[in-house]
C-alpha positions in Angstrom: 151.2 -182.1 -20.4 147.8 -180.7 -19.6 148.2 -179.0 -16.2 147.3 -175.9 -14.2 148.9 -173.8 -17.0 146.4 -175.2 -19.4 149.3 -176.2 -21.6 148.6 -179.1 -24.0 151.0 -182.0 -23.8 151.2 -181.8 -27.6 152.8 -178.4 -27.4 150.4 -177.5 -30.3 147.1 -176.5 -28.7 145.4 -173.2 -29.4 147.4 -170.4 -27.7 145.5 -168.5 -25.1 145.0 -164.7 -25.0 147.6 -162.1 -24.3 146.3 -158.8 -25.7 147.5 -155.3 -25.2 146.3 -151.7 -25.8 148.0 -148.5 -26.8 151.2 -150.0 -28.0 152.1 -147.1 -30.3 152.0 -144.6 -27.4 153.8 -147.0 -25.1 156.7 -147.6 -27.4 157.1 -143.9 -27.9 157.0 -143.2 -24.2 159.0 -146.2 -22.9 162.2 -144.2 -22.7 165.6 -145.8 -22.3 164.8 -148.1 -19.3 163.2 -151.5 -19.1 160.0 -152.3 -17.2 161.8 -152.5 -13.9 163.5 -149.1 -14.4 167.0 -150.5 -15.0 169.1 -149.6 -18.0 170.0 -153.2 -18.7 172.2 -153.7 -21.7 175.3 -155.6 -22.7 175.8 -159.4 -22.8 178.3 -162.1 -23.0 180.6 -160.0 -25.1 179.8 -156.9 -27.1 180.5 -157.5 -30.8 181.0 -154.7 -33.3 179.7 -154.9 -36.8 176.6 -156.4 -38.4 174.8 -159.4 -36.9 173.0 -162.1 -38.9 171.4 -165.4 -37.9 169.2 -167.8 -39.9 166.7 -169.6 -37.7 164.9 -172.9 -38.3 162.1 -171.3 -40.2 164.9 -170.4 -42.7 164.3 -166.8 -41.8 167.5 -164.7 -42.0 167.6 -161.9 -39.4 170.1 -159.1 -40.1 171.0 -156.2 -37.8 173.5 -153.5 -37.8 174.9 -154.8 -34.5 174.6 -157.7 -32.1 171.2 -157.6 -30.2 171.7 -156.3 -26.7 168.1 -156.6 -25.5 166.8 -160.1 -25.9 163.4 -161.5 -24.7 163.1 -165.3 -24.7 160.9 -168.2 -23.8 162.3 -169.4 -20.4 163.7 -172.6 -21.8 165.5 -170.7 -24.5 166.8 -168.1 -22.0 168.0 -170.8 -19.7 169.8 -172.6 -22.5 171.5 -169.4 -23.7 172.5 -168.6 -20.2 174.2 -172.0 -19.9 176.2 -171.2 -23.0 177.3 -167.8 -21.6 174.6 -165.3 -22.7 173.7 -163.2 -19.6 173.1 -159.5 -19.5 171.4 -159.4 -22.9 168.4 -161.4 -21.6 166.1 -158.7 -20.3 162.8 -160.6 -20.3 161.3 -164.0 -20.3 157.9 -165.7 -20.9 156.8 -169.1 -19.8 157.2 -170.8 -16.4 159.9 -168.6 -14.9 158.9 -168.2 -11.2 156.7 -170.0 -8.8 154.0 -168.3 -6.7 156.5 -167.8 -3.9 158.9 -166.0 -6.2 161.4 -168.8 -6.4 162.7 -169.9 -9.8 160.7 -172.6 -11.6 162.9 -175.6 -12.4 162.6 -174.7 -16.1 164.6 -171.6 -15.4 167.7 -173.6 -14.8 170.5 -171.4 -13.5 169.1 -168.2 -15.0 169.0 -165.4 -12.4 165.2 -164.8 -12.6 165.3 -161.8 -10.3 167.3 -160.0 -13.1 164.7 -160.3 -15.8 161.2 -159.0 -16.4 158.7 -161.9 -16.6 156.0 -161.3 -19.2 153.8 -164.2 -18.1 154.3 -167.5 -16.3 151.5 -169.5 -17.7 150.4 -170.8 -21.1 148.6 -167.9 -22.9 150.1 -165.2 -20.7 152.2 -162.7 -22.5 152.0 -159.1 -21.4 152.5 -157.2 -24.7 152.7 -153.8 -22.9 155.6 -155.0 -20.7 157.2 -156.5 -23.8 157.1 -153.2 -25.7 158.5 -151.3 -22.6 161.5 -153.6 -22.7 162.5 -152.2 -26.1 163.2 -155.7 -27.4 165.7 -156.2 -30.2 165.1 -159.9 -30.5 162.6 -162.5 -29.4 163.7 -166.2 -29.1 161.6 -169.3 -28.6 161.3 -173.0 -29.4 159.4 -174.4 -32.3 158.0 -177.9 -31.5 155.9 -177.9 -34.7 156.7 -176.1 -37.9 155.8 -172.4 -37.7 154.4 -172.6 -34.1 156.3 -170.2 -31.9 156.2 -171.8 -28.4 154.3 -169.8 -25.8 153.6 -166.9 -28.2 149.8 -166.5 -28.1 148.1 -166.7 -31.5 145.7 -163.8 -30.8 148.5 -161.4 -30.0 151.3 -162.9 -32.1 151.1 -160.2 -34.8 151.5 -157.4 -32.2 154.4 -159.3 -30.5 156.2 -160.1 -33.8 155.7 -156.5 -34.9 157.8 -155.1 -32.1 161.1 -157.0 -32.7 162.7 -159.7 -34.9 162.2 -163.3 -33.8 164.3 -166.4 -33.8 162.7 -169.9 -33.7 164.7 -173.1 -32.9 163.3 -176.5 -33.9 162.8 -178.5 -30.7 160.5 -181.3 -31.7 160.7 -184.3 -34.1 164.4 -184.0 -34.1 167.1 -185.5 -31.9 168.0 -183.4 -28.8 171.5 -182.9 -30.2 170.1 -180.7 -33.0 168.6 -177.9 -30.8 171.6 -178.1 -28.5 173.8 -177.4 -31.4 171.6 -174.6 -32.7 171.4 -172.9 -29.3 175.2 -173.1 -29.1 175.4 -171.4 -32.5 172.9 -168.8 -31.5 174.7 -168.1 -28.2 178.0 -167.8 -30.0 176.5 -165.3 -32.5 175.4 -163.2 -29.5 178.9 -163.1 -28.2 179.2 -166.1 -25.9 182.5 -167.9 -25.7 181.9 -171.6 -26.4 185.5 -172.3 -25.3 184.9 -170.9 -21.8 185.7 -173.4 -19.0 182.0 -173.6 -17.9 180.8 -174.6 -21.4 183.7 -177.0 -22.1 183.2 -178.8 -18.8 179.4 -179.0 -19.3 180.0 -180.6 -22.8 182.4 -183.1 -21.4 179.9 -184.1 -18.6 177.2 -184.4 -21.3 179.3 -186.7 -23.5 180.3 -188.8 -20.5 176.7 -189.1 -19.4 175.5 -190.1 -22.9 178.2 -192.8 -23.2 177.3 -194.2 -19.8 173.6 -194.3 -20.7 174.5 -196.0 -24.0 176.4 -198.7 -22.1 173.6 -199.1 -19.5 170.9 -199.4 -22.2 172.9 -202.0 -24.1 172.8 -204.5 -21.3 169.4 -203.6 -20.0 166.0 -205.2 -20.5 164.2 -202.4 -18.7 161.3 -200.9 -20.6 160.6 -197.2 -19.9 157.4 -195.3 -20.3 157.5 -191.6 -20.7 154.3 -190.2 -19.3 152.5 -187.3 -17.8 149.6 -187.1 -15.3 146.6 -184.8 -14.9 143.5 -185.0 -12.8 141.5 -186.6 -15.6 143.9 -188.2 -18.0 147.1 -190.2 -18.1 149.4 -189.4 -21.1 151.8 -191.9 -22.7 154.3 -190.0 -24.7 155.6 -190.9 -28.2 159.4 -191.4 -28.1 159.5 -190.7 -31.8 158.6 -187.0 -31.6 160.0 -185.6 -28.3 163.6 -184.5 -28.9 165.0 -185.9 -25.7 163.2 -189.2 -26.1 164.5 -189.5 -29.7 168.0 -189.0 -28.4 167.7 -191.5 -25.6 166.3 -194.0 -28.0 169.3 -193.4 -30.2 171.4 -194.3 -27.2 169.5 -197.6 -26.9 166.8 -196.9 -24.3 163.6 -199.0 -25.0 160.5 -196.9 -24.6 156.9 -197.9 -24.6 155.4 -196.9 -28.0 151.8 -195.8 -27.7 149.7 -197.2 -30.5 146.7 -194.8 -30.7 148.2 -191.4 -30.8 146.2 -188.2 -30.4 146.2 -185.5 -33.0 149.7 -184.2 -33.5 151.3 -187.5 -32.5 152.9 -186.4 -29.3 151.1 -188.8 -27.0 148.2 -191.1 -26.4 145.7 -189.9 -23.8 144.2 -192.5 -21.6 141.4 -192.3 -19.0 142.6 -193.3 -15.6 140.5 -196.5 -15.9 142.7 -197.5 -18.8 146.0 -196.2 -17.4 147.3 -199.8 -17.3 147.1 -200.3 -21.0 150.9 -200.5 -21.5 153.4 -202.5 -19.5 156.6 -200.8 -18.3 159.3 -201.4 -15.8 160.2 -197.8 -15.2 158.0 -194.7 -15.3 159.6 -191.5 -16.7 157.1 -189.1 -15.2 156.7 -185.5 -16.3 158.0 -183.5 -13.3 157.1 -180.0 -14.2 155.7 -178.0 -11.3 152.1 -177.9 -12.7 151.8 -181.7 -13.4 150.6 -184.3 -10.9 153.3 -186.2 -9.1 153.2 -189.6 -7.3 152.0 -188.1 -4.0 149.1 -186.5 -5.9 148.1 -189.8 -7.6 147.7 -192.1 -4.6 143.9 -191.8 -4.9 144.0 -193.2 -8.5 143.4 -197.0 -8.2 144.9 -197.8 -11.5 148.0 -195.8 -10.8 148.7 -197.7 -7.6 148.3 -201.0 -9.4 150.9 -200.3 -12.1 153.9 -202.7 -11.6 156.4 -199.9 -11.8 154.5 -197.9 -9.2 154.3 -200.9 -6.9 158.1 -201.4 -7.3 158.8 -197.7 -6.6 160.4 -197.4 -10.0 159.5 -193.9 -11.0 161.9 -191.1 -12.0 161.3 -187.6 -13.0 161.2 -186.5 -16.6 161.9 -182.9 -17.6 159.6 -183.1 -20.6 160.6 -179.6 -21.7 164.4 -179.9 -21.4 166.6 -176.9 -21.8 168.7 -177.5 -24.8 172.2 -177.1 -23.5 174.9 -179.4 -22.4 174.6 -178.2 -18.8 170.8 -178.6 -18.9 170.8 -182.1 -20.5 173.6 -183.8 -18.7 171.8 -184.2 -15.4 168.7 -185.5 -17.1 170.8 -188.3 -18.8 172.5 -189.1 -15.5 169.2 -189.4 -13.7 167.6 -191.7 -16.3 170.8 -193.8 -16.3 170.7 -194.3 -12.5 167.0 -195.1 -12.6 167.6 -197.8 -15.2 170.5 -199.2 -13.3 168.5 -199.4 -10.1 165.4 -200.8 -11.7 164.4 -204.4 -12.0 162.2 -206.2 -14.5 158.6 -206.1 -13.4 156.5 -206.2 -16.5 
């Protein structure tokens, strides 16, 4: 997923800078309001008594009461919002808004105008703004063990020194695992998992999954999960991405790249070699900073791919939000694309 955010497809690259100065004075002077001046507190439901949660680093976080000021990676925030956590989310980091101020697709249904954005791009994390939010808890994904997604290495110690953190494993496991964990985390924060919105989303997800299973069972369509940048074409490994692992469990046949780059998330190919693998359907990374079909018309090898010639390309949300509401539409879109595709490879 190399793109304008300089975010490696592997989700493992060196995190960019995000320093801050004068944190001690800032924390002392930040007062009772957040960076936007609002006294935002509360959440899905205020819970009395102590709060504990053990994250996927096996770190147990204990507090005297349920955190009411949460800052989260945008995918984490969007997933928690789907499960019913709302007012507690006071800040986000990662691709939250576009240049025109509209929500990035990774924000899902989260009302982005109600949160403070600490940085939209890889390596951007405004530590001063973070401190001013008086955070009680930081939440993010963990695609590789110990690697806190979108938390820059060079300012990590400052960031983690300001509040407790929760990391949810989001790579090398089936997508069902992080969905379950975000549900558990949301419930601990006061969300009602029996709320109509959540129950209906889960039912939609389960129906979509069963439809994909039936579709895949009778299909000979081979799918290639991929991402495009100006210089390279990336073929993703279906054995490490959580969504691809789950889709494979449902019976979808993916192209398996043979010469994986370090970390195992993908094989990077020069555009001259972009036709190395045959596929009937391209599952193309559709995040806002990756190249899309309209951007790739000048690439001769792209235009010669059988799936491209047949117009068999569908968007892939390669950083899915791990909730039933977030995942169901992704499953439905892949199912329809497979149903509409014909064998071309």
